[in-house]
C-alpha positions as CSV (number, residue, x, y, z in Angstrom):
1,X,190.9,121.2,151.4
2,X,188.9,118.1,150.5
3,X,188.4,117.2,154.3
4,X,187.1,120.8,154.9
5,X,184.5,120.3,152.2
6,X,183.4,116.8,153.5
7,X,183.1,118.4,157.1
8,X,181.1,121.2,155.9
9,X,178.8,119.1,153.9
10,X,178.3,116.6,156.8
11,X,177.6,119.6,159.1
12,X,175.0,121.2,156.7
13,X,173.2,117.9,156.2
14,X,173.1,117.3,160.0
15,X,171.6,120.7,160.5
16,X,169.1,120.2,157.8
17,X,167.9,116.9,159.3
18,X,167.8,118.4,162.8
19,X,165.5,121.3,161.6
20,X,163.3,118.9,159.7
21,X,162.9,116.8,162.9
22,X,162.2,120.0,165.0
23,X,159.6,121.1,162.6
24,X,157.6,117.9,162.7
25,X,157.8,118.0,166.6
26,X,156.5,121.4,166.9
27,X,153.6,120.7,164.5
28,X,152.4,117.6,166.5
29,X,152.7,119.3,169.7
30,X,150.7,122.4,168.7
31,X,147.9,120.3,167.2
32,X,147.8,118.3,170.4
33,X,147.4,121.3,172.6
34,X,144.7,123.0,170.5
35,X,142.5,119.9,169.8
36,X,140.7,118.9,172.9
37,X,137.9,116.3,173.1
38,X,134.6,117.9,173.7
39,X,133.0,115.6,176.4
40,X,129.9,116.6,178.1
41,X,130.4,116.9,181.8
42,X,127.2,114.8,182.6
43,X,128.6,111.7,180.6
44,X,129.9,108.8,182.7
45,X,133.1,107.1,181.5
46,X,134.3,103.6,182.5
47,X,130.8,102.5,183.4
48,X,130.5,99.3,185.2
49,X,128.9,97.1,182.6
50,X,128.3,94.1,184.9
51,X,126.0,96.3,187.0
52,X,123.8,96.8,183.9
53,X,120.5,94.7,183.4
54,X,120.3,92.3,180.3
55,X,119.4,94.4,177.2
56,X,120.6,97.7,178.6
57,X,122.2,100.1,176.3
58,X,125.8,101.5,176.8
59,X,128.3,102.9,174.6
60,X,132.0,101.8,174.0
61,X,135.0,103.0,172.1
62,X,136.1,100.7,169.2
63,X,139.7,101.4,170.0
64,X,139.7,101.5,173.8
65,X,137.4,98.8,175.2
66,X,138.0,100.3,178.7
67,X,136.0,103.4,177.8
68,X,132.4,102.7,178.5
69,X,129.8,105.4,178.7
70,X,126.0,105.6,179.6
71,X,125.5,108.2,176.8
72,X,126.6,108.6,173.2
73,X,129.6,110.8,172.8
74,X,133.4,110.6,171.9
75,X,136.3,108.7,173.5
76,X,138.4,111.1,175.5
77,X,141.5,109.1,174.4
78,X,141.2,109.0,170.6
79,X,138.2,111.3,169.8
80,X,136.3,108.7,167.9
81,X,132.4,108.2,168.3
82,X,131.4,105.7,170.8
83,X,129.4,102.8,169.4
84,X,126.1,101.7,170.9
85,X,126.1,98.3,172.4
86,X,123.6,96.2,174.3
87,X,124.3,94.0,177.3
88,X,123.4,90.2,176.6
């Protein structure tokens, strides 16, 4: 009788943990699919900054330095605002 109680308790706890993990996965996947970055079509990403003249302004993501743009906007990877920079 004691063994059945222990097995039942372990099964219930396992189901509760599985349900919690599944709920958190569903939340994150639903927010990812509904929230898309709003990027203007005319914005150029991954701008070749070596081709810019000295003093030219470009915009870069603080988190993703490979994301460069010729116009202000948001990063398509993390949705942060791009920071204004000038070529030295």
